[in-house]
LUMDREN-862787 format. One record per atom (N, C-alpha, C): residue number from 1; residue in one letter; z, x, y; atom name. Coordinates in Angstrom, 3 decimals, always signed. Layout:
<r><num>NUM</num><residu>a</residu><w>Z</w><u>X</u><v>Y</v><atome>CA</atome></r>
...
This chain:
<r><num>1</num><residu>m</residu><w>-28.794</w><u>+1.700</u><v>+3.808</v><atome>N</atome></r>
<r><num>1</num><residu>m</residu><w>-27.507</w><u>+1.944</u><v>+4.446</v><atome>CA</atome></r>
<r><num>1</num><residu>m</residu><w>-26.547</w><u>+2.399</u><v>+3.376</v><atome>C</atome></r>
<r><num>2</num><residu>e</residu><w>-26.132</w><u>+3.620</u><v>+3.570</v><atome>N</atome></r>
<r><num>2</num><residu>e</residu><w>-24.844</w><u>+3.889</u><v>+2.336</v><atome>CA</atome></r>
<r><num>2</num><residu>e</residu><w>-23.396</w><u>+3.502</u><v>+3.032</v><atome>C</atome></r>
<r><num>3</num><residu>s</residu><w>-22.831</w><u>+2.917</u><v>+1.770</v><atome>N</atome></r>
<r><num>3</num><residu>s</residu><w>-21.467</w><u>+2.524</u><v>+2.012</v><atome>CA</atome></r>
<r><num>3</num><residu>s</residu><w>-20.514</w><u>+3.258</u><v>+2.335</v><atome>C</atome></r>
<r><num>4</num><residu>p</residu><w>-19.335</w><u>+3.228</u><v>+2.902</v><atome>N</atome></r>
<r><num>4</num><residu>p</residu><w>-18.581</w><u>+3.888</u><v>+3.531</v><atome>CA</atome></r>
<r><num>4</num><residu>p</residu><w>-17.568</w><u>+4.541</u><v>+2.118</v><atome>C</atome></r>
<r><num>5</num><residu>w</residu><w>-17.326</w><u>+5.557</u><v>+2.053</v><atome>N</atome></r>
<r><num>5</num><residu>w</residu><w>-16.733</w><u>+6.310</u><v>+1.273</v><atome>CA</atome></r>
<r><num>5</num><residu>w</residu><w>-15.615</w><u>+5.450</u><v>+0.270</v><atome>C</atome></r>
<r><num>6</num><residu>s</residu><w>-14.613</w><u>+5.108</u><v>+1.018</v><atome>N</atome></r>
<r><num>6</num><residu>s</residu><w>-13.313</w><u>+4.379</u><v>+0.568</v><atome>CA</atome></r>
<r><num>6</num><residu>s</residu><w>-13.856</w><u>+3.256</u><v>+0.119</v><atome>C</atome></r>
<r><num>7</num><residu>f</residu><w>-15.209</w><u>+2.824</u><v>+0.032</v><atome>N</atome></r>
<r><num>7</num><residu>f</residu><w>-15.580</w><u>+1.196</u><v>-0.815</v><atome>CA</atome></r>
<r><num>7</num><residu>f</residu><w>-16.428</w><u>+1.571</u><v>-1.675</v><atome>C</atome></r>
<r><num>8</num><residu>r</residu><w>-16.744</w><u>+2.940</u><v>-2.100</v><atome>N</atome></r>
<r><num>8</num><residu>r</residu><w>-17.279</w><u>+2.663</u><v>-3.375</v><atome>CA</atome></r>
<r><num>8</num><residu>r</residu><w>-16.302</w><u>+2.736</u><v>-4.755</v><atome>C</atome></r>
<r><num>9</num><residu>r</residu><w>-17.177</w><u>+2.656</u><v>-5.646</v><atome>N</atome></r>
<r><num>9</num><residu>r</residu><w>-16.237</w><u>+1.802</u><v>-7.100</v><atome>CA</atome></r>
<r><num>9</num><residu>r</residu><w>-15.220</w><u>+2.975</u><v>-7.293</v><atome>C</atome></r>
<r><num>10</num><residu>p</residu><w>-15.155</w><u>+4.338</u><v>-7.656</v><atome>N</atome></r>
<r><num>10</num><residu>p</residu><w>-14.046</w><u>+4.944</u><v>-8.202</v><atome>CA</atome></r>
<r><num>10</num><residu>p</residu><w>-12.993</w><u>+4.943</u><v>-7.151</v><atome>C</atome></r>
<r><num>11</num><residu>q</residu><w>-13.914</w><u>+5.310</u><v>-5.655</v><atome>N</atome></r>
<r><num>11</num><residu>q</residu><w>-12.667</w><u>+5.659</u><v>-4.666</v><atome>CA</atome></r>
<r><num>11</num><residu>q</residu><w>-11.426</w><u>+4.282</u><v>-4.410</v><atome>C</atome></r>
<r><num>12</num><residu>r</residu><w>-12.366</w><u>+3.196</u><v>-4.522</v><atome>N</atome></r>
<r><num>12</num><residu>r</residu><w>-11.458</w><u>+1.916</u><v>-4.246</v><atome>CA</atome></r>
<r><num>12</num><residu>r</residu><w>-10.244</w><u>+1.908</u><v>-5.150</v><atome>C</atome></r>
<r><num>13</num><residu>y</residu><w>-10.525</w><u>+2.202</u><v>-6.324</v><atome>N</atome></r>
<r><num>13</num><residu>y</residu><w>-9.574</w><u>+1.946</u><v>-7.404</v><atome>CA</atome></r>
<r><num>13</num><residu>y</residu><w>-8.572</w><u>+3.009</u><v>-7.441</v><atome>C</atome></r>
<r><num>14</num><residu>v</residu><w>-9.087</w><u>+4.170</u><v>-6.765</v><atome>N</atome></r>
<r><num>14</num><residu>v</residu><w>-7.895</w><u>+5.392</u><v>-7.064</v><atome>CA</atome></r>
<r><num>14</num><residu>v</residu><w>-7.270</w><u>+5.033</u><v>-5.693</v><atome>C</atome></r>
<r><num>15</num><residu>l</residu><w>-7.675</w><u>+4.651</u><v>-4.536</v><atome>N</atome></r>
<r><num>15</num><residu>l</residu><w>-7.015</w><u>+4.504</u><v>-3.323</v><atome>CA</atome></r>
<r><num>15</num><residu>l</residu><w>-6.028</w><u>+3.462</u><v>-3.652</v><atome>C</atome></r>
<r><num>16</num><residu>t</residu><w>-6.402</w><u>+2.245</u><v>-4.248</v><atome>N</atome></r>
<r><num>16</num><residu>t</residu><w>-5.700</w><u>+1.293</u><v>-4.723</v><atome>CA</atome></r>
<r><num>16</num><residu>t</residu><w>-4.213</w><u>+1.701</u><v>-5.223</v><atome>C</atome></r>
<r><num>17</num><residu>a</residu><w>-4.547</w><u>+2.752</u><v>-6.418</v><atome>N</atome></r>
<r><num>17</num><residu>a</residu><w>-3.188</w><u>+3.142</u><v>-6.926</v><atome>CA</atome></r>
<r><num>17</num><residu>a</residu><w>-2.552</w><u>+3.890</u><v>-6.409</v><atome>C</atome></r>
<r><num>18</num><residu>i</residu><w>-3.161</w><u>+4.714</u><v>-5.416</v><atome>N</atome></r>
<r><num>18</num><residu>i</residu><w>-2.115</w><u>+5.429</u><v>-4.685</v><atome>CA</atome></r>
<r><num>18</num><residu>i</residu><w>-1.422</w><u>+4.607</u><v>-3.719</v><atome>C</atome></r>
<r><num>19</num><residu>i</residu><w>-2.032</w><u>+3.419</u><v>-3.109</v><atome>N</atome></r>
<r><num>19</num><residu>i</residu><w>-1.003</w><u>+2.533</u><v>-2.322</v><atome>CA</atome></r>
<r><num>19</num><residu>i</residu><w>+0.063</w><u>+2.000</u><v>-3.119</v><atome>C</atome></r>
<r><num>20</num><residu>v</residu><w>-0.414</w><u>+1.432</u><v>-4.372</v><atome>N</atome></r>
<r><num>20</num><residu>v</residu><w>+0.998</w><u>+0.768</u><v>-5.112</v><atome>CA</atome></r>
<r><num>20</num><residu>v</residu><w>+1.642</w><u>+1.796</u><v>-5.386</v><atome>C</atome></r>
<r><num>21</num><residu>i</residu><w>+1.317</w><u>+2.998</u><v>-5.889</v><atome>N</atome></r>
<r><num>21</num><residu>i</residu><w>+2.384</w><u>+4.101</u><v>-6.263</v><atome>CA</atome></r>
<r><num>21</num><residu>i</residu><w>+3.332</w><u>+4.494</u><v>-4.972</v><atome>C</atome></r>
<r><num>22</num><residu>a</residu><w>+2.646</w><u>+4.320</u><v>-3.787</v><atome>N</atome></r>
<r><num>22</num><residu>a</residu><w>+3.464</w><u>+4.875</u><v>-2.333</v><atome>CA</atome></r>
<r><num>22</num><residu>a</residu><w>+4.267</w><u>+3.508</u><v>-2.124</v><atome>C</atome></r>
<r><num>23</num><residu>m</residu><w>+3.853</w><u>+2.380</u><v>-2.287</v><atome>N</atome></r>
<r><num>23</num><residu>m</residu><w>+4.732</w><u>+1.127</u><v>-2.021</v><atome>CA</atome></r>
<r><num>23</num><residu>m</residu><w>+5.761</w><u>+1.216</u><v>-2.939</v><atome>C</atome></r>
<r><num>24</num><residu>l</residu><w>+5.824</w><u>+1.579</u><v>-4.225</v><atome>N</atome></r>
<r><num>24</num><residu>l</residu><w>+6.787</w><u>+1.198</u><v>-5.248</v><atome>CA</atome></r>
<r><num>24</num><residu>l</residu><w>+8.012</w><u>+2.400</u><v>-4.857</v><atome>C</atome></r>
<r><num>25</num><residu>a</residu><w>+7.371</w><u>+3.771</u><v>-4.543</v><atome>N</atome></r>
<r><num>25</num><residu>a</residu><w>+8.298</w><u>+4.748</u><v>-4.208</v><atome>CA</atome></r>
<r><num>25</num><residu>a</residu><w>+9.150</w><u>+4.477</u><v>-2.640</v><atome>C</atome></r>
<r><num>26</num><residu>l</residu><w>+8.372</w><u>+4.173</u><v>-1.887</v><atome>N</atome></r>
<r><num>26</num><residu>l</residu><w>+8.942</w><u>+3.335</u><v>-0.413</v><atome>CA</atome></r>
<r><num>26</num><residu>l</residu><w>+9.955</w><u>+2.393</u><v>-0.882</v><atome>C</atome></r>
<r><num>27</num><residu>a</residu><w>+9.756</w><u>+1.355</u><v>-1.620</v><atome>N</atome></r>
<r><num>27</num><residu>a</residu><w>+10.491</w><u>+0.267</u><v>-1.846</v><atome>CA</atome></r>
<r><num>27</num><residu>a</residu><w>+11.847</w><u>+0.616</u><v>-2.610</v><atome>C</atome></r>
<r><num>28</num><residu>g</residu><w>+11.680</w><u>+1.910</u><v>-3.702</v><atome>N</atome></r>
<r><num>28</num><residu>g</residu><w>+12.461</w><u>+2.419</u><v>-4.479</v><atome>CA</atome></r>
<r><num>28</num><residu>g</residu><w>+13.781</w><u>+3.373</u><v>-3.744</v><atome>C</atome></r>
<r><num>29</num><residu>t</residu><w>+13.238</w><u>+4.000</u><v>-2.649</v><atome>N</atome></r>
<r><num>29</num><residu>t</residu><w>+13.904</w><u>+4.694</u><v>-1.766</v><atome>CA</atome></r>
<r><num>29</num><residu>t</residu><w>+14.580</w><u>+4.016</u><v>-0.698</v><atome>C</atome></r>
<r><num>30</num><residu>a</residu><w>+14.112</w><u>+2.950</u><v>-0.289</v><atome>N</atome></r>
<r><num>30</num><residu>a</residu><w>+14.817</w><u>+1.934</u><v>+0.414</v><atome>CA</atome></r>
<r><num>30</num><residu>a</residu><w>+15.873</w><u>+1.145</u><v>-0.272</v><atome>C</atome></r>
<r><num>31</num><residu>v</residu><w>+15.702</w><u>+1.002</u><v>-1.472</v><atome>N</atome></r>
<r><num>31</num><residu>v</residu><w>+16.939</w><u>+0.186</u><v>-2.423</v><atome>CA</atome></r>
<r><num>31</num><residu>v</residu><w>+17.940</w><u>+1.155</u><v>-2.578</v><atome>C</atome></r>
<r><num>32</num><residu>s</residu><w>+17.668</w><u>+2.384</u><v>-2.675</v><atome>N</atome></r>
<r><num>32</num><residu>s</residu><w>+18.605</w><u>+3.441</u><v>-3.162</v><atome>CA</atome></r>
<r><num>32</num><residu>s</residu><w>+19.364</w><u>+3.842</u><v>-1.699</v><atome>C</atome></r>
<r><num>33</num><residu>l</residu><w>+18.963</w><u>+3.625</u><v>-0.583</v><atome>N</atome></r>
<r><num>33</num><residu>l</residu><w>+19.335</w><u>+4.041</u><v>+0.600</v><atome>CA</atome></r>
<r><num>33</num><residu>l</residu><w>+20.359</w><u>+2.816</u><v>+0.937</v><atome>C</atome></r>
<r><num>34</num><residu>i</residu><w>+19.811</w><u>+1.507</u><v>+0.815</v><atome>N</atome></r>
<r><num>34</num><residu>i</residu><w>+20.675</w><u>+0.226</u><v>+1.108</v><atome>CA</atome></r>
<r><num>34</num><residu>i</residu><w>+22.044</w><u>+0.354</u><v>+0.021</v><atome>C</atome></r>
<r><num>35</num><residu>a</residu><w>+21.581</w><u>+0.689</u><v>-1.239</v><atome>N</atome></r>
<r><num>35</num><residu>a</residu><w>+22.749</w><u>+0.515</u><v>-2.255</v><atome>CA</atome></r>
<r><num>35</num><residu>a</residu><w>+23.741</w><u>+1.736</u><v>-1.857</v><atome>C</atome></r>
<r><num>36</num><residu>g</residu><w>+23.298</w><u>+2.770</u><v>-1.387</v><atome>N</atome></r>
<r><num>36</num><residu>g</residu><w>+24.058</w><u>+3.934</u><v>-1.070</v><atome>CA</atome></r>
<r><num>36</num><residu>g</residu><w>+25.005</w><u>+3.730</u><v>+0.472</v><atome>C</atome></r>
<r><num>37</num><residu>g</residu><w>+24.519</w><u>+2.830</u><v>+0.934</v><atome>N</atome></r>
<r><num>37</num><residu>g</residu><w>+25.159</w><u>+2.486</u><v>+2.356</v><atome>CA</atome></r>
<r><num>37</num><residu>g</residu><w>+24.924</w><u>+3.165</u><v>+3.432</v><atome>C</atome></r>
<r><num>38</num><residu>t</residu><w>+23.638</w><u>+4.142</u><v>+3.313</v><atome>N</atome></r>
<r><num>38</num><residu>t</residu><w>+23.121</w><u>+4.775</u><v>+4.541</v><atome>CA</atome></r>
<r><num>38</num><residu>t</residu><w>+21.787</w><u>+4.310</u><v>+5.076</v><atome>C</atome></r>
<r><num>39</num><residu>g</residu><w>+21.598</w><u>+4.684</u><v>+6.302</v><atome>N</atome></r>
<r><num>39</num><residu>g</residu><w>+20.307</w><u>+4.419</u><v>+6.876</v><atome>CA</atome></r>
<r><num>39</num><residu>g</residu><w>+19.946</w><u>+3.381</u><v>+7.677</v><atome>C</atome></r>
<r><num>40</num><residu>g</residu><w>+20.895</w><u>+2.418</u><v>+7.917</v><atome>N</atome></r>
<r><num>40</num><residu>g</residu><w>+20.806</w><u>+1.310</u><v>+9.057</v><atome>CA</atome></r>
<r><num>40</num><residu>g</residu><w>+19.391</w><u>+0.116</u><v>+8.649</v><atome>C</atome></r>
<r><num>41</num><residu>v</residu><w>+18.764</w><u>+0.239</u><v>+9.703</v><atome>N</atome></r>
<r><num>41</num><residu>v</residu><w>+17.602</w><u>-0.905</u><v>+9.599</v><atome>CA</atome></r>
<r><num>41</num><residu>v</residu><w>+16.617</w><u>+0.040</u><v>+9.060</v><atome>C</atome></r>
<r><num>42</num><residu>v</residu><w>+16.244</w><u>+1.246</u><v>+9.262</v><atome>N</atome></r>
<r><num>42</num><residu>v</residu><w>+14.990</w><u>+1.897</u><v>+8.342</v><atome>CA</atome></r>
<r><num>42</num><residu>v</residu><w>+14.893</w><u>+1.387</u><v>+7.027</v><atome>C</atome></r>
<r><num>43</num><residu>p</residu><w>+15.890</w><u>+1.371</u><v>+6.161</v><atome>N</atome></r>
<r><num>43</num><residu>p</residu><w>+15.556</w><u>+1.165</u><v>+4.751</v><atome>CA</atome></r>
<r><num>43</num><residu>p</residu><w>+15.092</w><u>-0.325</u><v>+4.591</v><atome>C</atome></r>
<r><num>44</num><residu>v</residu><w>+15.853</w><u>-1.229</u><v>+5.571</v><atome>N</atome></r>
<r><num>44</num><residu>v</residu><w>+15.468</w><u>-2.819</u><v>+5.820</v><atome>CA</atome></r>
<r><num>44</num><residu>v</residu><w>+13.899</w><u>-2.837</u><v>+5.771</v><atome>C</atome></r>
<r><num>45</num><residu>l</residu><w>+13.468</w><u>-2.131</u><v>+6.841</v><atome>N</atome></r>
<r><num>45</num><residu>l</residu><w>+12.167</w><u>-1.995</u><v>+7.217</v><atome>CA</atome></r>
<r><num>45</num><residu>l</residu><w>+11.132</w><u>-1.786</u><v>+6.447</v><atome>C</atome></r>
<r><num>46</num><residu>m</residu><w>+11.588</w><u>-0.502</u><v>+5.619</v><atome>N</atome></r>
<r><num>46</num><residu>m</residu><w>+10.808</w><u>-0.173</u><v>+4.603</v><atome>CA</atome></r>
<r><num>46</num><residu>m</residu><w>+10.644</w><u>-1.036</u><v>+3.411</v><atome>C</atome></r>
<r><num>47</num><residu>l</residu><w>+11.557</w><u>-1.584</u><v>+3.050</v><atome>N</atome></r>
<r><num>47</num><residu>l</residu><w>+11.474</w><u>-2.644</u><v>+1.971</v><atome>CA</atome></r>
<r><num>47</num><residu>l</residu><w>+10.933</w><u>-3.771</u><v>+2.395</v><atome>C</atome></r>
<r><num>48</num><residu>t</residu><w>+10.962</w><u>-4.169</u><v>+3.667</v><atome>N</atome></r>
<r><num>48</num><residu>t</residu><w>+10.155</w><u>-5.508</u><v>+4.149</v><atome>CA</atome></r>
<r><num>48</num><residu>t</residu><w>+8.711</w><u>-4.966</u><v>+4.313</v><atome>C</atome></r>
<r><num>49</num><residu>v</residu><w>+8.241</w><u>-4.014</u><v>+5.102</v><atome>N</atome></r>
<r><num>49</num><residu>v</residu><w>+6.917</w><u>-3.588</u><v>+5.319</v><atome>CA</atome></r>
<r><num>49</num><residu>v</residu><w>+6.175</w><u>-3.110</u><v>+4.435</v><atome>C</atome></r>
<r><num>50</num><residu>a</residu><w>+6.740</w><u>-2.258</u><v>+3.733</v><atome>N</atome></r>
<r><num>50</num><residu>a</residu><w>+5.983</w><u>-1.520</u><v>+2.640</v><atome>CA</atome></r>
<r><num>50</num><residu>a</residu><w>+5.086</w><u>-2.447</u><v>+1.670</v><atome>C</atome></r>
<r><num>51</num><residu>p</residu><w>+5.622</w><u>-3.422</u><v>+0.865</v><atome>N</atome></r>
<r><num>51</num><residu>p</residu><w>+4.584</w><u>-4.414</u><v>+0.294</v><atome>CA</atome></r>
<r><num>51</num><residu>p</residu><w>+3.760</w><u>-5.135</u><v>+1.132</v><atome>C</atome></r>
<r><num>52</num><residu>i</residu><w>+3.972</w><u>-5.750</u><v>+2.467</v><atome>N</atome></r>
<r><num>52</num><residu>i</residu><w>+2.981</w><u>-6.035</u><v>+3.133</v><atome>CA</atome></r>
<r><num>52</num><residu>i</residu><w>+1.978</w><u>-5.258</u><v>+3.142</v><atome>C</atome></r>
<r><num>53</num><residu>l</residu><w>+2.204</w><u>-4.082</u><v>+3.924</v><atome>N</atome></r>
<r><num>53</num><residu>l</residu><w>+1.294</w><u>-3.232</u><v>+4.174</v><atome>CA</atome></r>
<r><num>53</num><residu>l</residu><w>+0.419</w><u>-2.863</u><v>+2.772</v><atome>C</atome></r>
<r><num>54</num><residu>a</residu><w>+0.858</w><u>-2.733</u><v>+1.577</v><atome>N</atome></r>
<r><num>54</num><residu>a</residu><w>+0.314</w><u>-2.359</u><v>+0.624</v><atome>CA</atome></r>
<r><num>54</num><residu>a</residu><w>-0.496</w><u>-3.650</u><v>-0.014</v><atome>C</atome></r>
<r><num>55</num><residu>i</residu><w>-0.102</w><u>-4.743</u><v>+0.261</v><atome>N</atome></r>
<r><num>55</num><residu>i</residu><w>-1.083</w><u>-6.211</u><v>-0.230</v><atome>CA</atome></r>
<r><num>55</num><residu>i</residu><w>-2.239</w><u>-6.265</u><v>+0.758</v><atome>C</atome></r>
<r><num>56</num><residu>y</residu><w>-1.762</w><u>-5.851</u><v>+1.984</v><atome>N</atome></r>
<r><num>56</num><residu>y</residu><w>-2.872</w><u>-6.149</u><v>+2.808</v><atome>CA</atome></r>
<r><num>56</num><residu>y</residu><w>-3.981</w><u>-4.943</u><v>+2.368</v><atome>C</atome></r>
<r><num>57</num><residu>y</residu><w>-3.682</w><u>-3.641</u><v>+2.158</v><atome>N</atome></r>
<r><num>57</num><residu>y</residu><w>-4.965</w><u>-2.528</u><v>+1.920</v><atome>CA</atome></r>
<r><num>57</num><residu>y</residu><w>-5.394</w><u>-2.956</u><v>+0.511</v><atome>C</atome></r>
<r><num>58</num><residu>v</residu><w>-4.672</w><u>-3.503</u><v>-0.477</v><atome>N</atome></r>
<r><num>58</num><residu>v</residu><w>-5.148</w><u>-3.633</u><v>-1.569</v><atome>CA</atome></r>
<r><num>58</num><residu>v</residu><w>-6.173</w><u>-4.878</u><v>-1.436</v><atome>C</atome></r>
<r><num>59</num><residu>w</residu><w>-6.145</w><u>-5.562</u><v>-0.682</v><atome>N</atome></r>
<r><num>59</num><residu>w</residu><w>-7.031</w><u>-6.900</u><v>-0.356</v><atome>CA</atome></r>
<r><num>59</num><residu>w</residu><w>-8.258</w><u>-6.189</u><v>+0.503</v><atome>C</atome></r>
<r><num>60</num><residu>y</residu><w>-7.928</w><u>-5.392</u><v>+1.420</v><atome>N</atome></r>
<r><num>60</num><residu>y</residu><w>-8.964</w><u>-4.837</u><v>+2.054</v><atome>CA</atome></r>
<r><num>60</num><residu>y</residu><w>-9.848</w><u>-3.908</u><v>+1.301</v><atome>C</atome></r>
<r><num>61</num><residu>f</residu><w>-9.158</w><u>-2.824</u><v>+0.532</v><atome>N</atome></r>
<r><num>61</num><residu>f</residu><w>-10.401</w><u>-2.347</u><v>-0.479</v><atome>CA</atome></r>
<r><num>61</num><residu>f</residu><w>-10.971</w><u>-3.008</u><v>-1.509</v><atome>C</atome></r>
<r><num>62</num><residu>n</residu><w>-10.478</w><u>-3.989</u><v>-1.963</v><atome>N</atome></r>
<r><num>62</num><residu>n</residu><w>-10.880</w><u>-4.736</u><v>-3.295</v><atome>CA</atome></r>
<r><num>62</num><residu>n</residu><w>-11.533</w><u>-6.024</u><v>-3.161</v><atome>C</atome></r>
<r><num>63</num><residu>f</residu><w>-11.125</w><u>-6.693</u><v>-1.994</v><atome>N</atome></r>
<r><num>63</num><residu>f</residu><w>-11.260</w><u>-8.409</u><v>-1.752</v><atome>CA</atome></r>
<r><num>63</num><residu>f</residu><w>-11.931</w><u>-8.756</u><v>-0.451</v><atome>C</atome></r>
<r><num>64</num><residu>s</residu><w>-11.923</w><u>-7.966</u><v>+0.306</v><atome>N</atome></r>
<r><num>64</num><residu>s</residu><w>-12.350</w><u>-8.203</u><v>+1.979</v><atome>CA</atome></r>
<r><num>64</num><residu>s</residu><w>-13.851</w><u>-8.192</u><v>+1.850</v><atome>C</atome></r>
<r><num>65</num><residu>d</residu><w>-14.374</w><u>-9.074</u><v>+3.083</v><atome>N</atome></r>
<r><num>65</num><residu>d</residu><w>-15.954</w><u>-9.130</u><v>+2.983</v><atome>CA</atome></r>
<r><num>65</num><residu>d</residu><w>-16.312</w><u>-7.736</u><v>+3.066</v><atome>C</atome></r>
<r><num>66</num><residu>l</residu><w>-15.963</w><u>-6.750</u><v>+3.767</v><atome>N</atome></r>
<r><num>66</num><residu>l</residu><w>-16.791</w><u>-5.228</u><v>+3.572</v><atome>CA</atome></r>
<r><num>66</num><residu>l</residu><w>-16.886</w><u>-4.646</u><v>+2.288</v><atome>C</atome></r>
<r><num>67</num><residu>a</residu><w>-15.931</w><u>-5.009</u><v>+1.473</v><atome>N</atome></r>
<r><num>67</num><residu>a</residu><w>-15.836</w><u>-4.371</u><v>+0.023</v><atome>CA</atome></r>
<r><num>67</num><residu>a</residu><w>-16.576</w><u>-5.364</u><v>-0.631</v><atome>C</atome></r>
<r><num>68</num><residu>r</residu><w>-16.975</w><u>-6.584</u><v>-0.327</v><atome>N</atome></r>
<r><num>68</num><residu>r</residu><w>-17.865</w><u>-7.049</u><v>-1.215</v><atome>CA</atome></r>
<r><num>68</num><residu>r</residu><w>-19.044</w><u>-7.004</u><v>-1.165</v><atome>C</atome></r>
<r><num>69</num><residu>e</residu><w>-19.525</w><u>-6.508</u><v>+0.257</v><atome>N</atome></r>
<r><num>69</num><residu>e</residu><w>-21.073</w><u>-5.842</u><v>+0.618</v><atome>CA</atome></r>
<r><num>69</num><residu>e</residu><w>-21.614</w><u>-4.366</u><v>-0.328</v><atome>C</atome></r>
<r><num>70</num><residu>h</residu><w>-20.487</w><u>-3.861</u><v>-0.595</v><atome>N</atome></r>
<r><num>70</num><residu>h</residu><w>-20.651</w><u>-2.448</u><v>-1.364</v><atome>CA</atome></r>
<r><num>70</num><residu>h</residu><w>-20.247</w><u>-2.484</u><v>-2.511</v><atome>C</atome></r>
């Protein structure tokens, strides 16, 4: 059985890099919005949820049981 596209070697590393870059962009945007005094609860949620999602997806694509099988 062929492995899913996202678990193959080059793709998993590219997806990990994209996830980390997106998390850094979201966190940076959230910090700038908080520093500017605009946005309310949305930047705070961006600042707390973005790293959690990034950690989860990096684990999922690289260290989960599904990734180890492929």
